[in-house]
C-alpha positions in Angstrom: 50.6 -104.0 -88.9 49.5 -106.6 -86.3 45.7 -106.3 -86.7 42.9 -103.9 -87.6 40.6 -105.2 -84.9 42.1 -102.3 -82.8 40.6 -99.5 -84.8 43.5 -97.0 -84.3 45.8 -99.1 -86.5 44.0 -98.2 -89.7 44.6 -94.5 -88.9 48.2 -95.2 -88.0 48.6 -96.9 -91.4 46.9 -94.1 -93.4 48.9 -91.3 -91.7 52.2 -93.1 -92.2 51.5 -94.1 -95.8 50.4 -90.6 -96.8 53.5 -88.9 -95.3 55.9 -91.5 -96.6 54.5 -91.1 -100.1 54.8 -87.3 -99.8 58.5 -87.8 -99.0 59.0 -90.0 -102.1 58.8 -93.5 -100.5 56.9 -96.5 -101.7 55.0 -98.3 -98.9 53.9 -101.9 -98.8 51.4 -102.7 -96.0 50.6 -106.1 -94.5 48.2 -107.1 -91.8 49.1 -110.1 -89.6 45.6 -110.6 -88.2 47.1 -111.1 -84.7 49.2 -114.1 -85.8 52.9 -113.8 -84.9 53.9 -116.6 -87.2 52.0 -115.0 -90.1 53.8 -111.7 -89.3 57.2 -113.3 -89.5 56.3 -114.8 -92.8 55.1 -111.4 -94.1 58.4 -109.8 -92.9 60.3 -112.4 -94.9 58.2 -111.7 -98.0 58.9 -108.0 -97.6 62.7 -108.8 -97.4 62.4 -110.7 -100.6 60.7 -107.7 -102.2 63.8 -105.6 -101.4 62.5 -103.2 -98.8 65.0 -100.8 -97.3 63.2 -100.3 -94.0 60.8 -102.5 -92.0 58.3 -100.6 -89.8 56.6 -103.1 -87.6 54.0 -103.1 -84.8 54.7 -106.5 -83.3 52.0 -109.0 -82.7 54.3 -110.5 -80.1 57.1 -108.4 -78.8 59.3 -111.4 -78.1 58.9 -113.6 -81.2 59.1 -110.5 -83.5 62.8 -110.4 -82.6 63.4 -113.2 -85.2 62.2 -110.8 -87.9 64.6 -108.1 -86.6 67.5 -110.6 -86.6 66.8 -111.6 -90.2 66.6 -107.9 -91.2 69.9 -107.3 -89.5 71.5 -110.0 -91.6 70.2 -108.4 -94.7 71.2 -104.8 -93.6 67.6 -103.8 -93.5 66.8 -101.1 -90.9 63.9 -101.7 -88.5 61.7 -99.2 -86.8 59.4 -100.6 -84.0 56.1 -98.8 -84.1 54.1 -98.5 -80.8 55.4 -101.8 -79.4 59.0 -102.4 -78.4 60.6 -105.6 -79.7 62.6 -107.4 -77.1 66.1 -108.9 -77.1 67.4 -107.8 -80.5 69.5 -105.2 -82.2 66.6 -102.8 -83.0 67.4 -99.5 -84.8 64.7 -97.2 -83.6 61.4 -97.3 -81.6 58.5 -94.8 -81.6 55.6 -94.8 -79.2 53.6 -92.8 -76.7 54.7 -92.8 -73.1 52.7 -95.8 -71.8 53.5 -95.1 -68.2 52.1 -91.6 -68.6 49.0 -93.2 -70.2 48.3 -95.1 -67.0 49.1 -92.1 -64.8 46.5 -90.0 -66.8 43.8 -92.7 -66.2 44.4 -92.9 -62.5 44.7 -89.1 -62.0 41.3 -88.7 -63.7 39.4 -91.2 -61.6 41.1 -90.2 -58.3 39.7 -86.7 -58.7 36.2 -88.2 -58.9 36.5 -91.2 -56.6 39.3 -90.7 -54.2 38.0 -93.6 -52.1 36.5 -96.9 -52.9 37.1 -100.2 -54.7 39.2 -100.2 -57.9 39.5 -103.0 -60.5 42.6 -103.0 -62.8 42.0 -104.4 -66.2 45.4 -104.5 -68.0 46.2 -105.4 -71.6 48.1 -108.4 -72.9 51.0 -109.1 -70.5 53.3 -110.0 -73.4 52.9 -106.4 -74.5 55.4 -104.2 -72.7 53.1 -101.3 -73.1 50.4 -103.1 -71.1 52.8 -103.6 -68.2 53.9 -99.9 -68.3 50.3 -98.6 -68.4 49.5 -100.7 -65.3 52.7 -99.5 -63.6 51.7 -95.9 -64.2 48.2 -96.6 -62.7 49.7 -98.3 -59.6 52.2 -95.5 -59.0 49.4 -92.9 -59.0 47.3 -95.1 -56.7 50.0 -96.2 -54.3 49.6 -93.5 -51.6 45.8 -94.0 -51.6 46.2 -97.8 -51.4 48.7 -97.5 -48.5 46.3 -95.2 -46.6 43.5 -97.7 -47.4 41.4 -95.1 -49.0 41.4 -97.4 -52.1 41.2 -101.2 -52.2 42.3 -103.0 -55.4 39.7 -105.8 -55.5 40.8 -107.4 -58.8 43.9 -107.0 -60.9 44.4 -108.9 -64.1 45.9 -108.8 -67.6 43.7 -109.6 -70.6 45.0 -111.7 -73.5 45.2 -109.9 -76.9 43.7 -106.7 -75.3 40.4 -108.5 -76.2 37.0 -106.9 -75.8 35.4 -110.3 -75.5 37.9 -111.5 -72.9 37.4 -108.3 -70.9 33.6 -108.8 -71.1 33.9 -112.3 -69.7 36.3 -111.2 -66.9 34.0 -108.4 -65.7 31.0 -110.6 -65.9 32.8 -113.3 -63.8 33.8 -110.6 -61.3 30.3 -109.3 -60.9 28.8 -112.7 -60.5 31.5 -113.9 -58.0 31.5 -110.8 -55.8 27.9 -109.8 -56.2 28.7 -106.1 -56.2 30.3 -103.6 -58.6 33.6 -101.8 -58.0 33.6 -98.0 -58.0 36.2 -97.8 -60.7 37.4 -100.1 -63.5 40.8 -98.9 -64.9 40.5 -100.5 -68.3 43.8 -100.0 -70.2 42.2 -99.5 -73.6 38.9 -98.7 -75.3 38.4 -102.1 -76.7 38.4 -103.6 -73.3 36.3 -100.7 -72.0 33.7 -101.7 -74.6 33.5 -105.3 -73.3 33.4 -103.8 -69.7 30.5 -101.5 -70.6 28.6 -104.5 -72.1 29.0 -106.5 -68.9 28.0 -103.6 -66.7 24.9 -103.0 -68.9 23.8 -106.6 -68.4 23.9 -106.0 -64.6 22.0 -102.7 -64.8 25.1 -100.7 -64.0 25.3 -98.4 -67.0 27.1 -95.2 -65.9 27.4 -96.3 -62.3 31.0 -97.4 -62.5 33.9 -95.1 -63.7 35.4 -96.8 -66.7 38.7 -95.6 -68.4 40.2 -96.3 -71.8 42.9 -95.6 -74.2 43.1 -94.9 -78.0 40.1 -92.5 -78.4 38.1 -95.1 -80.5 34.9 -93.7 -81.9 32.7 -96.0 -79.7 34.6 -94.8 -76.6 34.0 -91.1 -77.5 30.3 -91.9 -77.8 30.3 -93.7 -74.5 32.0 -90.6 -72.9 29.3 -88.4 -74.3 26.7 -90.9 -73.0 28.3 -91.1 -69.6 29.1 -94.8 -69.6 32.9 -94.2 -69.9 34.6 -91.5 -67.9 37.6 -90.8 -70.1 40.0 -92.1 -72.8 43.7 -91.3 -73.4 44.1 -89.7 -76.8 47.3 -90.3 -78.6 47.6 -87.9 -81.6 48.1 -90.7 -84.2 48.7 -88.2 -87.1 51.8 -87.0 -85.2 53.0 -90.5 -84.5 52.4 -91.8 -88.0 54.0 -88.8 -89.7 57.1 -88.7 -87.5 57.5 -92.4 -88.0 57.4 -91.9 -91.8 59.9 -89.1 -91.6 62.3 -91.2 -89.6 61.8 -94.3 -91.8 62.7 -92.3 -94.9 65.8 -90.9 -93.2 66.8 -94.4 -92.2 66.4 -95.6 -95.8 68.6 -92.6 -97.0 71.2 -93.0 -94.3 70.4 -89.5 -93.0 70.8 -88.3 -89.4 67.9 -88.9 -87.1 67.3 -85.8 -85.0 63.9 -86.9 -83.6 65.1 -89.2 -80.9 64.1 -88.1 -77.3 65.5 -91.0 -75.2 66.6 -94.6 -75.2 64.6 -97.7 -74.0 66.3 -100.9 -73.0 64.9 -103.9 -74.8 66.9 -106.6 -73.0 69.7 -106.4 -75.5 70.5 -102.8 -76.2 69.4 -99.2 -75.3 67.2 -98.6 -78.4 67.1 -94.9 -79.6 63.5 -94.0 -79.0 60.9 -91.3 -79.7 58.4 -91.0 -76.8 55.4 -88.8 -77.5 53.0 -87.4 -74.9 49.4 -88.6 -74.5 46.4 -86.5 -73.7 43.6 -87.3 -71.2 40.2 -86.7 -72.8 36.8 -86.6 -71.0 33.5 -85.0 -71.8 34.8 -81.5 -71.0 37.5 -81.5 -73.7 36.3 -83.8 -76.4 35.6 -80.9 -78.7 38.9 -79.1 -78.3 41.1 -82.2 -78.6 39.8 -85.0 -80.7 37.3 -83.0 -82.8 39.6 -80.0 -83.1 42.4 -82.2 -84.4 40.0 -83.7 -87.1 40.4 -87.1 -85.6 36.6 -87.4 -85.7 33.9 -85.1 -86.9 31.5 -83.7 -84.4 28.5 -85.4 -86.0 30.3 -88.8 -85.8 30.4 -88.6 -82.0 27.1 -86.8 -81.3 25.0 -88.3 -84.1 22.9 -90.5 -81.9 21.2 -87.5 -80.3 
């Protein structure tokens, strides 16, 4: 794993480990704490321990290729989880459709604010998913931008998908421009948290439409409170369990039937499993996130 600062990754870990153990596998888990050098070192330690398969969510999708190359040399299979690893002979890749994530965000806000000023707050540009999310957003917005119904007033990527960096960027924008945008397309919930903090300091709570991704608990609470308009929910249980099933099949040399497409990583077309995300707002919190058992009702609504 790359980090637990993004809350979802603890859930990914637990769903994967539970299913893999159920299938008879032993799982060793490491956390790189957002350090790509540390992650490479951890991969090497796992190779020394004799793992059959490496499942990796890359800290950096370019430098992680070295871990894949070393795995190739040792005939260890590699499954990239959530983030594609570039320019290497990767065995498989599993993720949600990031372009669709961005499209869901834009579709939601366009229904509410079909005209006005939009700010685009992308994730870390070294993460291919961040680029795809923003691509999905821009495709949905393109006709409205061309017709000048919408103006994109600020368009940036945020290093490490950092809540603090998002907070500083939004604060800078509000001070510099002296007025708030109508919409902030934040590409995940961590950055939405930093955005909400900055808006609150300027007395703009609930006055700007803010999006997110990952259905973090704090984001669900903000949706209920009206300070975030939506999040994109990715059923992590499904992703974690399918990844575990595929990893065990890889270890046993069995046929992989779960592949839905291929994704080019700069070197090869990687056999990939793309899952569909779900847009969640106040109207369907209960019949998506709560109904799936992702959170309990009292966890989201306990402040009332």
